[in-house]
N, C-alpha and C positions, 0 to 999 in steps of 0.2 A: 357149213353151219358155224364153224369156229370163226370164220371171217365175219359173218353176220353178228355174232356175239361181240366180237372185237369192235365192230363199227358202232354197235349200240353202246358199249362201254365208253368208247371215246366221246360219243354224243353226251352221255350222262356226266362225263368228266369235264365237259365244257370245251373239248377239242373239236369244235364245229367243223373247221375246214378239213381236218383229217378224217373225221367221221363221214362227212359228205363225199369226200373222194373215194372212200372205201365203199359206201353205199352205192355210189354211181358206178363203180367198178363191178360190183355184184350185179346190179341191174343191167349192165351192158352184157354180161355173160348169160344171165337168166332173167330176161325182162318180164316174164310172166310167172315168176315164182311167187306164189301167194305169200309165203312167210316173209320173204325179203321185202316185197312191196308193202305189206301191212306193217312190218317193223319200221321201215323207213318213213312211212306215212305217219305213224304214231310219233316218231321223233320230230318230224316236221311240224305236226300239230301242236306239240308241246312248246315249240318256239313262238307260236301265236303271232306271227307276222303275216301280212298279206302275201309277201313273196313265198314264204314257206307253205302257206295254204294253197297257193296256186301250183306250186311244185307237187304238193301232195295230191291235188286234184289230177294233175297230169299223169302221175304214175299210177293212180288208182283207176282212171278211166278205162284203160284196156281190159280191166277185170270186171267191169260193170255187168257184162252179159253173163259171165260164168259165176260170179259171186253175188248176183242180185238177190238170192234167197238167203243170204247170210246176214243176220242182224248186226254182228260186229263190223262187217264190211260196210253196211249201210250207215252205221253210227260214225265210223271213221271218215267215210266220204262226206257225210253231213257236216261234221266238224271242220273238215278241210274246206268245204264250200263256204261255210260260215266265216271262217278266218279269211278266205280269199275275197270276201265281199260279194258272194253269189247267194243271196238269201233265198231265192226261189228254189235252186237246186238243193240247198241245205234243208229247206222245209219239206221238199219232196222226200229226201233221204231220211230225215227224222221220222216222217209219217210212215215210210216203208219199214223202218226199224221197229216202230211201235207195232205195226201190223204183224211183222215177223215174230215179235215177242209176245203175241197173243193179245195185244191191246187194240182190237179192231175199232172200238168206239173212240179211243184216243186218236188213232190214225185218221179216222173220218173227221173228227173235230179239227185236227191240224190241217187237213186238206181243204176243208171248207173255209177255214180262216185264210189259208194261202190263196184260195180262189178269189177272194175279195180284193186282192191287191190290184192297184191300177196299172202297175208296170209289167203285167204278164203279156208276153207275146202270144201269138196264135198257137205255136207249138207247145209252149208250157201250159197254156190253158187246156189244150187238147189232152195232154198227158194227165193233168190233174183231174179233168172231167172223167177220163177213162178209169182212173183209179177210184174216184168217188162212186162211179157206176158199178164197179166190181165189189167194193167194200160195203156199200149201203145195204144190200140184201142180207149180208152176214150180220151186220149190226142190228138190223130190224128183227131178224130171227132171234138173236141173243136177247134183245129187249123183250120180245114176245114171251121168251122163256123166263124172264125176270132176272137175267144176268146183266149187271151194270158194272162199268169200270169204277172201282172204288175211289179213284182219284178224281173222277168227274161227277160223282154222286153228291148233289147239294145237301142231302140229308145226313151225310156222314160228317161228323165233327165231334 
C-alpha cells in the first residue's frame, strides 16, 4: 500500500516516468489487485492522452467481469475508453454506470443514442440491444409508477 501511495504521489508531482515504473512494478506483482489497477487507471485518465487511455483500458479489461457491477469501475473504464478513442465502449460503460447508479432512464437514453451510430459492428450492436432489452422493462415500470429521471424531465426547469 505504501508503494501504491508513493506511485500516486510521484504521478501528482509530475514524475511520470518514475510513477509509471512503480505502478508497472506493482501490477507485475499483483495484476488483479483492484486498488492498484483503479489507482493507476485514474492517474492515466488524468493525463488525457490517447496512449494513456489505451493503457488504462488494457489494465482495466481483466477486471471487467469481476467489477462489472461497480459504478466507479464503469465510469473509470468509460473515461479510459473515451480518451483512447473508443466511443462505443465508452458509451456502453457510461450507460452501465448510469444504470448502476439508479439512473435506468438515463442509461436507456444513452444506449438508444449509441444504437443509432453507423459504425457499430455486429457484436457491439448485439451487446447494446441486449442491454436495451434488459433495461426497458424497468424503465417502463418506473414510468408507469410516475418515476422520472429529473435530468431528463422536460417539465423541470
